[in-house]
C-alpha positions as CSV (number, residue, x, y, z in Angstrom):
1,M,54.8,133.6,36.4
2,N,58.2,134.7,34.9
3,I,61.1,133.7,37.1
4,L,64.7,135.0,37.3
5,I,67.4,132.7,39.0
6,I,70.6,134.5,39.8
7,G,73.8,132.3,39.8
8,S,75.7,129.9,37.7
9,G,76.4,126.7,39.7
10,G,75.0,123.4,40.6
11,R,72.6,125.0,43.0
12,E,71.1,127.2,40.3
13,H,70.9,124.2,37.8
14,T,68.9,122.3,40.5
15,L,66.7,125.3,41.2
16,A,65.9,125.7,37.4
17,W,65.2,122.0,37.1
18,K,62.9,122.0,40.1
19,M,61.1,125.3,39.3
20,A,60.5,124.2,35.7
21,Q,58.3,121.4,37.0
22,S,55.8,123.8,38.5
23,H,52.5,124.6,36.8
24,Q,53.0,128.2,38.0
25,S,56.2,128.7,36.0
26,S,56.2,130.5,32.7
27,D,59.5,131.7,31.4
28,I,62.6,131.0,33.5
29,Y,65.7,133.2,33.1
30,I,69.1,132.4,34.6
31,A,71.8,135.0,35.0
32,P,74.4,134.1,34.0
33,G,73.6,130.3,34.2
34,N,75.6,127.4,32.7
35,P,75.0,124.7,30.0
36,G,72.8,122.7,32.4
37,T,70.5,125.6,33.3
38,A,70.0,126.3,29.5
39,E,67.9,123.1,29.3
40,F,65.3,124.6,31.6
41,G,65.3,128.3,30.8
42,I,67.1,131.1,29.0
43,N,70.6,132.0,30.1
44,V,71.4,135.7,30.2
45,P,75.0,136.9,30.4
46,I,74.6,139.2,33.4
47,S,76.9,138.8,36.4
48,V,75.4,138.2,39.8
49,N,76.6,141.6,41.1
50,N,75.4,143.7,38.1
51,F,72.3,144.9,39.9
52,K,71.4,147.5,37.3
53,G,71.6,144.9,34.5
54,L,69.5,142.4,36.5
55,K,66.9,145.1,37.2
56,A,66.7,146.1,33.5
57,L,66.2,142.4,32.7
58,A,63.5,142.0,35.4
59,I,61.6,145.0,34.0
60,E,61.9,144.0,30.4
61,K,60.8,140.4,31.0
62,N,58.1,141.1,33.5
63,I,59.8,139.0,36.2
64,E,57.5,138.3,39.2
65,L,59.9,136.0,41.2
66,I,63.6,136.3,41.8
67,V,65.6,133.6,43.5
68,V,69.2,134.7,44.5
69,G,71.5,131.7,44.6
70,P,75.0,132.9,45.8
71,E,75.7,134.8,49.0
72,E,77.7,137.8,47.6
73,P,74.8,139.7,46.0
74,L,72.7,139.1,49.1
75,V,75.4,140.6,51.4
76,N,75.8,143.4,48.8
77,G,72.1,144.4,49.2
78,I,70.4,143.0,46.1
79,Y,67.1,142.6,48.0
80,D,67.2,146.3,49.1
81,F,68.1,147.4,45.5
82,F,65.0,145.9,44.1
83,N,62.7,146.6,47.0
84,E,63.6,150.3,47.2
85,D,62.7,151.1,43.5
86,P,59.0,151.5,42.8
87,A,59.5,149.9,39.4
88,T,60.6,146.6,40.9
89,A,59.3,146.7,44.5
90,S,56.4,144.3,43.7
91,I,58.8,141.5,42.6
92,N,59.1,138.7,45.1
93,V,62.8,138.6,45.8
94,I,63.8,135.4,47.7
95,G,66.7,136.6,49.9
96,P,67.2,138.7,53.0
97,S,68.0,142.4,53.2
98,A,71.6,143.5,53.5
99,N,71.2,143.9,57.3
100,A,69.7,140.5,57.7
101,A,72.4,138.9,55.4
102,Q,75.0,139.9,58.0
103,L,74.0,136.6,59.6
104,E,76.2,135.1,56.9
105,G,78.3,138.1,55.9
106,S,79.8,138.7,59.4
107,K,80.8,135.9,61.8
108,A,80.9,138.4,64.6
109,F,77.4,139.7,63.8
110,S,76.0,136.1,63.8
111,K,77.7,135.3,67.1
112,H,76.3,138.4,68.8
113,F,72.9,137.5,67.4
114,M,73.1,133.9,68.8
115,Q,74.3,135.3,72.1
116,R,71.3,137.7,72.4
117,H,68.8,135.0,71.7
118,Q,70.4,132.1,73.7
119,I,71.0,130.0,70.6
120,P,73.6,127.2,71.4
121,T,76.9,127.8,69.7
122,A,80.6,127.5,70.4
123,A,82.2,129.9,72.9
124,Y,84.2,132.6,71.0
125,A,86.2,135.9,71.1
126,E,86.8,138.4,68.3
127,F,89.9,140.4,67.4
128,T,91.1,143.1,65.0
129,I,94.6,144.5,64.3
130,E,93.9,147.0,67.2
131,N,93.9,144.2,69.8
132,Y,96.2,141.8,68.0
133,E,98.5,141.2,71.0
134,E,95.5,140.3,73.1
135,G,94.6,137.7,70.4
136,L,98.1,136.2,70.6
137,I,97.7,135.8,74.4
138,Y,94.2,134.3,73.9
139,I,95.5,131.7,71.4
140,K,98.4,130.7,73.7
141,A,95.9,130.0,76.6
142,H,93.2,128.4,74.4
143,P,92.8,124.6,74.4
144,L,93.5,122.7,71.2
145,P,92.2,122.4,68.5
146,I,91.5,126.1,67.8
147,V,89.0,127.4,65.2
148,L,89.8,130.7,63.5
149,K,87.3,132.3,61.2
150,A,87.6,135.4,58.9
151,D,84.7,137.6,59.9
152,G,83.5,138.3,56.3
153,L,82.9,136.3,53.1
154,A,86.0,134.4,52.0
155,A,84.7,132.1,49.3
156,G,84.4,129.2,51.8
157,K,88.1,129.4,52.6
158,G,88.1,131.6,55.7
159,V,87.9,128.9,58.3
160,I,91.0,127.3,59.8
161,I,90.9,124.4,62.3
162,A,94.4,124.6,63.9
163,M,95.6,121.5,65.5
164,T,98.7,123.1,67.0
165,R,99.4,126.4,68.8
166,Q,101.9,127.4,66.1
167,E,99.5,126.8,63.3
168,A,96.9,128.9,65.1
169,L,99.4,131.8,65.6
170,T,100.5,131.6,62.0
171,S,97.0,131.6,60.7
172,F,96.0,134.5,63.0
173,K,99.0,136.6,61.7
174,E,98.2,135.7,58.0
175,M,94.5,136.7,58.5
176,L,95.0,140.0,60.3
177,Q,98.5,141.3,59.6
178,D,99.0,139.9,56.1
179,K,95.3,140.5,55.1
180,Q,95.0,137.0,53.7
181,F,91.4,137.4,52.8
182,G,91.4,141.2,52.4
183,E,88.6,143.1,54.2
184,A,87.0,139.8,55.1
185,S,89.8,139.1,57.6
186,S,90.0,142.6,59.1
187,K,88.3,140.9,62.0
188,V,88.9,137.4,63.2
189,V,86.6,135.2,65.3
190,I,88.3,132.6,67.4
191,E,86.0,129.7,68.5
192,Q,85.9,126.7,70.8
193,F,86.3,123.5,68.7
194,L,83.1,121.4,68.8
195,E,83.5,117.7,68.7
196,G,80.8,116.0,66.7
197,I,79.2,115.4,63.3
198,E,78.5,118.3,61.0
199,V,75.0,118.5,59.4
200,S,72.8,121.1,57.7
201,V,69.2,122.0,58.1
202,F,67.3,124.3,55.6
203,A,64.3,126.4,56.3
204,L,62.3,128.9,54.3
205,T,61.0,132.0,56.2
206,D,58.9,135.1,55.5
207,G,60.5,136.8,58.5
208,H,57.6,135.7,60.8
209,H,56.9,132.0,60.1
210,Y,59.1,129.2,58.7
211,Q,59.0,125.8,57.1
212,I,61.8,123.2,57.3
213,I,62.4,122.1,53.7
214,G,65.2,119.5,54.2
215,H,68.4,118.5,55.8
216,A,71.6,116.9,54.6
217,K,75.1,115.8,55.5
218,D,77.9,117.4,53.3
219,Y,81.4,115.9,52.9
220,K,83.9,118.8,52.8
221,R,87.3,117.1,52.7
222,I,88.9,116.2,49.3
223,G,90.2,112.8,50.4
224,E,88.3,109.6,51.3
225,G,87.8,109.0,54.9
226,D,87.4,112.8,55.4
227,T,91.1,113.5,54.9
228,G,93.0,116.3,53.1
229,L,92.0,119.9,52.4
230,N,88.6,121.4,52.8
231,T,86.6,121.9,49.6
232,G,83.2,123.5,48.8
233,G,81.7,120.1,49.2
234,M,82.4,116.7,47.6
235,G,79.0,115.1,48.0
236,C,75.9,114.9,50.2
237,V,73.3,112.5,51.6
238,S,69.7,113.0,52.7
239,P,68.0,112.1,55.0
240,V,70.7,111.7,57.6
241,P,69.8,108.6,59.7
242,F,70.6,110.1,63.2
243,M,68.5,113.2,62.4
244,D,65.4,111.5,63.8
245,A,62.3,113.1,65.2
246,P,63.8,113.7,68.7
247,F,66.9,115.3,67.3
248,M,65.0,117.5,64.9
249,Q,62.7,118.6,67.7
250,K,65.8,119.8,69.6
251,V,67.0,121.6,66.4
252,E,63.6,123.3,66.0
253,A,63.1,124.2,69.6
254,T,66.6,125.5,70.5
255,I,67.8,126.8,67.1
256,I,65.3,127.4,64.3
257,A,62.4,128.8,66.3
258,P,64.6,131.2,68.3
259,T,66.4,132.3,65.2
260,I,63.2,133.3,63.4
261,K,61.9,134.9,66.5
262,G,65.1,136.9,66.8
263,I,64.9,138.0,63.2
264,K,61.4,139.3,63.9
265,E,62.2,140.9,67.2
266,E,65.2,142.8,65.7
267,G,63.2,144.0,62.8
268,L,65.4,142.3,60.2
269,V,63.8,142.0,56.8
270,Y,64.2,138.4,55.8
271,K,62.3,136.6,53.1
272,G,64.2,133.6,51.9
273,F,66.2,130.5,52.8
274,V,68.1,130.0,56.1
275,F,70.9,127.4,56.1
276,F,71.7,126.2,59.6
277,G,75.2,124.7,59.7
278,L,75.1,122.5,62.8
279,M,77.3,120.2,64.9
280,N,75.7,117.2,66.5
281,C,77.6,117.0,69.8
282,G,76.4,113.9,71.6
283,G,72.8,114.3,70.4
284,N,72.7,118.1,71.1
285,P,72.8,120.6,68.2
286,Y,75.0,123.6,68.1
287,V,75.2,126.3,65.4
288,I,78.5,126.5,63.5
289,E,77.2,129.1,61.0
290,Y,74.3,130.6,59.3
291,N,74.0,130.9,55.5
292,C,71.4,133.1,53.9
293,R,70.7,130.9,50.9
294,L,70.7,127.3,49.9
295,G,74.0,125.4,50.1
296,D,75.8,123.6,47.3
297,P,75.9,120.6,46.9
298,E,73.1,120.2,49.6
299,T,70.6,121.7,47.1
300,E,71.2,118.8,44.8
301,V,69.8,116.3,47.4
302,I,67.2,118.3,49.3
303,L,65.3,119.6,46.2
304,P,65.0,116.2,44.5
305,R,63.7,114.8,47.8
306,L,61.3,117.7,48.3
307,Q,57.9,116.9,46.7
308,T,56.2,120.2,47.5
309,D,55.9,122.5,44.5
310,L,58.8,124.9,45.0
311,V,57.4,127.9,43.1
312,S,54.2,127.7,45.2
313,L,56.3,127.4,48.3
314,L,58.3,130.5,47.4
315,A,55.1,132.4,46.5
316,A,53.8,131.7,50.0
317,T,56.6,133.8,51.5
318,D,55.0,136.8,49.8
319,N,51.3,136.2,50.3
320,G,51.2,135.3,54.0
321,T,50.4,131.6,53.6
322,L,53.8,130.1,54.4
323,E,52.7,128.6,57.7
324,D,49.8,126.8,56.0
325,V,51.9,125.0,53.3
326,N,52.1,121.2,53.6
327,I,55.7,120.0,53.2
328,Q,56.1,116.6,51.6
329,Y,59.2,114.5,51.0
330,N,60.0,111.5,48.8
331,D,60.5,108.4,51.1
332,N,63.7,107.3,49.3
333,A,67.2,108.1,50.3
334,F,69.2,110.6,48.1
335,A,72.9,111.0,47.5
336,T,74.9,113.3,45.2
337,V,78.6,112.8,44.3
338,M,80.7,115.7,43.1
339,A,83.1,115.3,40.2
340,V,86.0,117.8,40.4
341,S,88.9,119.0,38.3
342,G,92.3,117.4,38.9
343,G,94.3,119.4,41.4
344,Y,91.2,120.9,43.1
345,P,91.1,122.5,45.7
346,G,94.5,123.7,44.6
347,S,95.3,124.9,41.0
348,Y,93.6,123.1,38.1
349,Q,93.2,123.4,34.4
350,K,90.0,124.7,32.7
351,N,88.3,124.3,29.3
352,I,88.7,120.5,29.3
353,P,86.0,118.8,27.2
354,I,83.5,116.7,29.1
355,T,81.8,113.6,27.6
356,G,79.1,111.2,28.8
357,I,76.7,113.6,30.5
358,E,73.8,112.6,28.3
359,L,74.5,108.9,28.9
360,A,74.5,109.4,32.7
361,A,71.4,111.6,32.7
362,A,69.5,109.0,30.6
363,L,69.7,106.4,33.4
364,P,66.6,105.9,35.6
365,E,66.4,108.1,38.8
366,I,69.6,110.0,37.9
367,H,70.1,113.7,37.7
368,V,73.2,115.4,36.5
369,F,73.6,118.9,37.8
370,Q,76.3,121.1,36.2
371,A,78.3,123.4,38.4
372,G,81.6,124.6,37.0
373,T,80.9,124.1,33.3
374,G,80.7,126.2,30.1
375,F,80.4,126.1,26.4
376,Q,83.4,126.2,24.0
377,E,83.0,125.5,20.3
378,N,79.7,123.7,21.0
379,L,81.3,121.4,23.6
380,I,80.6,121.4,27.3
381,V,83.9,122.0,29.0
382,T,85.2,122.4,32.6
383,K,85.2,126.0,34.0
384,G,85.6,125.4,37.7
385,G,87.1,123.2,40.4
386,R,83.8,121.6,41.2
387,V,82.5,120.6,37.8
388,L,79.2,118.6,38.3
389,T,77.3,116.4,40.6
390,V,75.4,113.2,40.0
391,T,72.3,112.7,42.2
392,S,70.5,109.5,42.6
393,S,67.9,107.9,44.9
394,G,67.6,104.4,46.5
395,N,65.9,102.5,49.2
396,T,69.0,103.0,51.4
397,L,71.7,105.7,51.4
398,K,74.2,103.0,50.4
399,N,72.2,102.1,47.3
400,A,71.7,105.8,46.4
401,V,75.4,106.3,46.5
402,I,76.1,103.2,44.4
403,N,73.6,104.3,41.8
404,A,75.2,107.8,41.6
405,Q,78.7,106.3,41.2
406,K,77.5,103.9,38.5
407,A,76.0,106.8,36.6
408,L,79.2,108.9,37.1
409,S,81.3,106.2,35.5
410,N,79.7,107.3,32.2
411,I,81.2,110.8,32.5
412,Q,84.7,111.6,31.6
413,F,87.1,114.5,31.5
414,E,90.9,114.6,31.9
415,G,91.9,114.7,35.5
416,M,88.3,114.0,36.8
417,Y,88.2,112.9,40.5
418,F,85.4,112.1,42.9
419,R,85.2,110.5,46.3
420,K,84.1,106.9,46.3
421,D,83.1,106.9,50.0
422,I,80.3,109.5,50.2
423,G,77.9,108.3,52.9
424,Y,80.5,105.8,54.2
425,E,79.2,106.0,57.8
426,F,75.7,104.8,57.0
427,P,74.3,101.4,55.9
């Protein structure tokens, strides 16, 4: 079948690499893609929110399967756009409807959903400019630390963990009064701080049934030892040692199954990935957030570990056979290390030439997935803060990380930085 992948990051490079391995794949198109995706398909310069352009491409190229990578087109209703047109309604679009995508697009919506279906999550309250003064009183009485979240999409920057009362009050003012994140912070959710270890679980659903396709631990902080500013993710490991059978049974029984049941009961149209951002609090899982797509850089470890044919798995969401699919994993441990631009997550330079990608990728059991890269005068150059990831496997997580770091030592660009302690908690 002909496939369209929407997006341009490391997640989409990994999807293209994985889907190209399937005997069911014919032509793969990536819109807009990056230099890495071009190795496995045809890049098309159409932005992720240009729905009309994407539809024209899908019709012209006889696309049968569309995989939506980033969250913004999902929240903006790309599923509905294709589904409501008879010319494209038969295409299997992997992603929820706009209504269902509110699970990621609105923190308040997801909190209300979890409350309705008794899914464990942090206690919370929500505020707008209309009850701003009540919010100030709430913050002053709230135990520290305090978590403040912009309700809408804020490019991964809309969450503040305030360690002091003054920091919380300042952040609250910046979000609501100063409109720090525009419309995304017209409502602010204030949450109880959960003490524990953050992990992610990924499922695929057709809105009635589901399959767990992987789990991972992401490292968000820029500095080693989990210090410094939050980023979009500096690396990942999978499987996570403490996510054993008893813990995963709790996750499935108290979180995943009730979520899919809730989606069905509320009539939400959902055919795609569900990212469960969890906190392991003393062996009990709590939901921090839902995402309606695969995470990045989690995709770069869960898809290499997944041995089940991904295209067949996605097709099963459309033909009623999802519950019958046999999910298989590679027995090795997997780690990915992210190389970022100097200055990230603050300001950074772009268009810096990158060398050594081919050297690293030629090593055994190594995959280089490009994220913030582009072409300039036939050179691969930096285009984003998070530039690329190197993924490796090993018989232990420590060995997987060491292998990834060794491969990464072949890659160079001015200002390149990566954390050398990904997976530091695990042997």
